[in-house]
VORODREN-510285 format. One record per residue: residue in one letter; z, x, y of N, C-alpha, C in turn; chain; residue number from 1. Coordinates in nm, 2 decimals. Atoms other than C-alpha are relative to their C-alpha. Layout:
N
FIKOL code   n.pz   n.px   n.py  ca.pz  ca.px  ca.py   c.pz   c.px   c.py unit pos
FIKOL    A      Z      X      Y      Z      X      Y      Z      X      Y    A NUM
...
END
This chain:
59
FIKOL code   n.pz   n.px   n.py  ca.pz  ca.px  ca.py   c.pz   c.px   c.py unit pos
FIKOL    M   0.06  -0.13   0.03   0.36  -2.33  -1.12   0.12   0.11   0.01    A   1
FIKOL    P  -0.10  -0.10  -0.01   0.60  -2.04  -1.20  -0.03   0.10   0.11    A   2
FIKOL    K   0.01  -0.11  -0.10   0.66  -1.78  -0.93   0.04   0.13  -0.06    A   3
FIKOL    I  -0.04  -0.13   0.04   0.67  -1.41  -1.00   0.01   0.09   0.12    A   4
FIKOL    S  -0.01  -0.10  -0.10   0.76  -1.11  -0.79  -0.04   0.13  -0.05    A   5
FIKOL    V   0.04  -0.13   0.04   0.59  -0.78  -0.80   0.00   0.10   0.12    A   6
FIKOL    E   0.01  -0.10  -0.10   0.60  -0.46  -0.61  -0.14   0.06   0.00    A   7
FIKOL    V   0.14  -0.04  -0.02   0.26  -0.35  -0.47   0.00   0.12   0.10    A   8
FIKOL    P   0.01  -0.12  -0.09   0.18  -0.01  -0.32  -0.07  -0.05   0.13    A   9
FIKOL    A   0.05   0.04  -0.14   0.10  -0.04   0.06  -0.15   0.01   0.00    A  10
FIKOL    E   0.15  -0.02  -0.01  -0.26   0.09   0.01  -0.07  -0.12  -0.07    A  11
FIKOL    L   0.06   0.11   0.07  -0.34  -0.19  -0.24   0.02  -0.13   0.08    A  12
FIKOL    L  -0.02   0.11  -0.08  -0.19  -0.45  -0.02  -0.09   0.00   0.12    A  13
FIKOL    T   0.09  -0.01  -0.12  -0.39  -0.33   0.28  -0.15  -0.03  -0.05    A  14
FIKOL    D   0.13   0.03   0.05  -0.71  -0.34   0.07  -0.01  -0.15  -0.04    A  15
FIKOL    L   0.00   0.14   0.03  -0.62  -0.68  -0.06  -0.02  -0.09   0.12    A  16
FIKOL    D   0.00   0.07  -0.12  -0.57  -0.81   0.29  -0.14   0.00   0.07    A  17
FIKOL    R   0.13   0.00  -0.05  -0.92  -0.71   0.38  -0.09  -0.11  -0.05    A  18
FIKOL    H   0.08   0.10   0.07  -1.05  -0.98   0.14   0.07  -0.14   0.02    A  19
FIKOL    V  -0.07   0.13  -0.01  -0.81  -1.26   0.25  -0.01  -0.04   0.15    A  20
FIKOL    G   0.01   0.05  -0.14  -0.84  -1.49   0.55  -0.13  -0.07   0.03    A  21
FIKOL    E   0.12   0.07  -0.04  -1.11  -1.67   0.74  -0.13   0.07  -0.03    A  22
FIKOL    D   0.12  -0.08   0.03  -1.36  -1.39   0.70   0.00   0.06  -0.13    A  23
FIKOL    G  -0.01  -0.06   0.14  -1.25  -1.30   0.35  -0.04  -0.09  -0.11    A  24
FIKOL    K   0.04   0.08   0.11  -1.33  -1.42   0.01   0.11  -0.09  -0.05    A  25
FIKOL    F  -0.12   0.08   0.05  -0.98  -1.57  -0.05   0.07  -0.06   0.11    A  26
FIKOL    V  -0.08   0.07  -0.11  -0.77  -1.82   0.14   0.13   0.07   0.02    A  27
FIKOL    N  -0.13  -0.07  -0.01  -0.45  -1.63   0.07   0.02   0.11  -0.11    A  28
FIKOL    R  -0.02  -0.11   0.10  -0.30  -1.34  -0.12   0.02  -0.05  -0.14    A  29
FIKOL    S  -0.02   0.05   0.13  -0.19  -1.56  -0.41  -0.13  -0.03  -0.07    A  30
FIKOL    E   0.13   0.03   0.06  -0.54  -1.68  -0.47  -0.08   0.12  -0.04    A  31
FIKOL    A   0.07  -0.12   0.03  -0.68  -1.33  -0.46   0.07   0.07  -0.12    A  32
FIKOL    I  -0.07  -0.06   0.12  -0.41  -1.21  -0.71  -0.03  -0.08  -0.12    A  33
FIKOL    R   0.03   0.08   0.11  -0.47  -1.50  -0.94  -0.15   0.03  -0.05    A  34
FIKOL    A   0.14  -0.03   0.03  -0.85  -1.44  -0.93  -0.01   0.14  -0.07    A  35
FIKOL    S   0.01  -0.14   0.06  -0.80  -1.07  -1.01   0.06   0.00  -0.14    A  36
FIKOL    I  -0.06   0.01   0.13  -0.57  -1.15  -1.30  -0.10  -0.06  -0.10    A  37
FIKOL    R   0.09   0.07   0.08  -0.82  -1.40  -1.44  -0.12   0.10  -0.04    A  38
FIKOL    K   0.12  -0.08   0.03  -1.11  -1.15  -1.41   0.04   0.12  -0.09    A  39
FIKOL    T  -0.05  -0.11   0.09  -0.90  -0.87  -1.57   0.02  -0.05  -0.14    A  40
FIKOL    L  -0.02   0.06   0.13  -0.80  -1.09  -1.86  -0.13  -0.03  -0.07    A  41
FIKOL    D   0.13   0.02   0.05  -1.16  -1.20  -1.91  -0.07   0.13  -0.05    A  42
FIKOL    T   0.06  -0.13   0.03  -1.28  -0.84  -1.91   0.07   0.06  -0.13    A  43
FIKOL    L  -0.07  -0.04   0.12  -1.01  -0.75  -2.17  -0.04  -0.08  -0.12    A  44
FIKOL    D   0.05   0.08   0.11  -1.12  -1.04  -2.39  -0.14   0.04  -0.04    A  45
FIKOL    E   0.14  -0.05   0.03  -1.48  -0.92  -2.37   0.01   0.13  -0.08    A  46
FIKOL    I  -0.01  -0.13   0.07  -1.38  -0.57  -2.47   0.06  -0.02  -0.14    A  47
FIKOL    D  -0.05   0.03   0.14  -1.17  -0.70  -2.76  -0.10  -0.06  -0.09    A  48
FIKOL    A   0.11   0.06   0.08  -1.46  -0.91  -2.88  -0.10   0.10  -0.04    A  49
FIKOL    R   0.09  -0.11   0.04  -1.69  -0.61  -2.87   0.05   0.09  -0.11    A  50
FIKOL    H  -0.07  -0.08   0.10  -1.44  -0.42  -3.08   0.06  -0.07  -0.12    A  51
FIKOL    D  -0.05   0.09   0.11  -1.37  -0.71  -3.32   0.15   0.00   0.00    A  52
FIKOL    R  -0.15   0.01  -0.01  -1.01  -0.73  -3.20   0.03  -0.14   0.06    A  53
FIKOL    L  -0.03   0.14  -0.04  -0.98  -1.11  -3.18   0.14  -0.04  -0.03    A  54
FIKOL    D  -0.14   0.05   0.02  -0.66  -1.31  -3.17   0.04  -0.02  -0.14    A  55
FIKOL    D  -0.03   0.03   0.14  -0.68  -1.41  -3.53   0.03   0.12  -0.08    A  56
FIKOL    E  -0.03  -0.12   0.07  -0.66  -1.05  -3.64   0.14   0.05   0.03    A  57
FIKOL    S  -0.13  -0.05  -0.04  -0.33  -0.99  -3.46   0.11  -0.08  -0.07    A  58
FIKOL    E  -0.10   0.09   0.06  -0.15  -1.26  -3.67   0.05   0.06  -0.13    A  59
END
């Protein structure tokens, strides 16, 4: 799996960490970030579908 590096504002990292760990929804930061990216991309796909902006139109 490729690795990437990003800069994250401290307030976002603090908020993220509230959802990570034994009492959190995610095992680690990487899982939380991957889930967030997936959800964001799914949301963008839904918006594109509602506006008839599907992949085949961009070719």
